[in-house]
N, C-alpha and C positions, 0 to 999 in steps of 0.2 A: 504494499500500500504506499502511496505517496501522500505525505502529510504536509508538504509545503504548499500553502494555500495559493501564493502568487504564481507558483509554477503551474498549479492546477488551472487557475483562472486564465493565465496568459497563453497557455498552450492548448486550450480547448479548441477543437476544430469540428466542423460538421462533417462527418465521415459518411460516404455513400457506398463503400465497398468494404466488406468485412471477410475475415477468415471463416469460411463456413464450417470448418472442422472444430472450431472453439465453441463449446457450449457452457453457459454459465449455469451452475447448479442452482437448484431450487433454494438451498440453504443460503448461498451467497446472494442471490437475487432478493431473497427475503431480507437480508441484512441491508442491502442497498436501498430497498424500500423503506425499511425502518429508519435509516439515517435520513433519507430524503424527506420523510413525512414529519421531520422536525421543523419544517418550514412553517412560517406563521400563516394564520388564516383568520378571517373576520370572526370575532368572538369565539375563536377556536373551534369552529364547527367542522373543519376539515372536510370540505365537500368533494374532495378527489376520490375517485374510484379507479382501480387499475385492472386491466385484463392483460395477462402476459400470454402472447401468442408465440409458442416456441416449437411446437410439433410441426412436421411436414404437412399434416392434414390441416392444421390450423392456419398455416401460412398460405397453403393453396387456396383455402377459402377466403382469406384476407386479401389475397393478391388483386382481385378485380377492383377493390377499393382504393388501391394505391396510385392509380394514374401513372405518372411518370417516375414514381419512386419504387418501382419493382425490384431494382437491384438491391436496395436496402432490405426489402422484405426477403429476398431470396438468399442473401448471404449473411445476415445478421444472426447473432445468437438468439435474439428474441425481438419481437415488436411489442412495445409497451403501449397499450391503448389507454389513454387518460380520458376518463369521462367525468363530467360534473354532475353531482347529485342535486337536482333541482328541488328536492325535498330533504335536504340535509338536516334541517331543523328537527326532523323526527328523531334524531339521535342526540339531541341536546341533553336530555336527562341522563342518558348513559354516560356521556362525556363528563358532565359535571358531578355525577355521582361518583365516578372513578376519581375525580380530582379530590373530593372529600375523603374517600377511603385511603388515598395516598398521602393525605395530610398536605395537600397543596393549596386547599381552600377551606375556610370555615363553612359549616352548613348554612349559616344565615346568609352568607354571601352567595352560596350556591342557589339558594331558594330565590333570592332577589334577581340573580342573573337569569335563571330559567324562566321566572314569571315575566321578565321583560323580553327575553330573546324569542321565545316560541310565538307569542302573539304578533310580534313585529315581523318576524321572517315569514310567517304563514300568511301575512297580509300583503307581502310584496307582489307586485305584478310579475308576470313571467319575464318581461324585459329587464326589470330591476334585479330580479333574482339571477338572471343570466349575467349581468354586469358584475355582481358580487362574486358568483361562482367562477367566472372566467378569470378575474383578477387572482383569486386564490389558486386556481389550477396553474396559472402562469408562474406563480411563486414556487409551487412544489415541482413543476416541470423544470424550471431552471436549476433548482437545488438537486433534483435527481441527476441531471447531467454533470454537475460538478462532483457529486458523490461518486458517479460512475468513474470519473477520471481518477479519483483517488484510489479506486480499486483496480486500476489499470485497464479500464475499458473506455471505449469511445462511443459517441452517440450522434444522432442526427434528429433534430426536431422536425417533424413533418406536419405541415398545415395543408399541403395540397393533396388531400384525399377526398373521396366521396363520402360525405356524411350521411346521406339518406340511406337507410337500411343497415348501417354499421351496428348500431346497438342491437337490433334484432338478430343479426348474424352471430352475435355472441351470447344470445339469450337474455338481453336486458330490455327493460321496458323503455321504449324510445321517448315517452312523455316525461319520464323521470330522469333518465340518464342521457346527457347530451355529449356527444364526442367533442373534446377540446383540442386534442393534440395526439399525434402518434409519435413515439420516440424509438428509433432503431438503436439497439445496443449490441456491442460485440467488440472483438479484437480487430483493430483497423488493418486493412490491407492497402491503404494509401495514406498519404500525409495530410490530405485535405488542403483547401485553399486558404491562403492568407487573404484576409479581407480588410479593406479600409474602414477605419472609424473617423468620424468627424472630430475636429479639435474641440476640446472642452470650451474654448472661447466661443465657438460657433453655436453651441447648444446650451450655454449657461448664461444667466443673467445675475449679476451681484448687485444687491441693494444695501 
C-alpha cells in the first residue's frame, strides 16, 4: 500500500485498459469500499449504493450499457456501479442508533436529529433529492478512486453510459436507485494521459 497522500493525488490517472489477469479479491474490495465510505455525506445519510460487476457473465450483461467505454469493462478487475438511494432517509434511525451504541452521540441528540431529518428529507422533491444524493455520491466516488490508488490499483470514472435500464439489469428498483457513476478498477496496462489543469489564479477569487 502507498501511504504518501501527495503521490496518490498527483499520480492518479484515468486508466482505460487493465491487466485482465488481475482480479481483486472480495476481501480487498470490501476493505477498499470500507475506506472509501468514510467520505462525508449530508447529515451522514450515506446515500451511496454499490454493485460490483466482476464475473464474465456480469460484464457481458453490462457491456451494452457502456457505449464507448467497453475496453474498461472488458479488461478491468471489476466495474463498480455507483447508485444513489433516493430514499436514503429510510435508514436514518439505523445510522443514528448505531452512533448511540458506539458512544459517538448521546441519545437526546440522536432523537433530535432523527426527528428533524426524516420529515425534511421525505418532503424533498425528486429534483432536490437528486441534487443532494448526486453531491454525496461524487464525494464517495472521488474518495474511492484515491483509496484504490493507495492499494495499488487504478480507476476510470465513467459518466458516458446508458442509464435507462441499468438499475433493472442488476435487480434494483429504478425509482429508488439512480445510477450516478461507473468506476472501472484494476491493474493498469497503460500510463494514462497527463491532462492540463487551469491555473489557480484563473479559477479562484480572493476577497
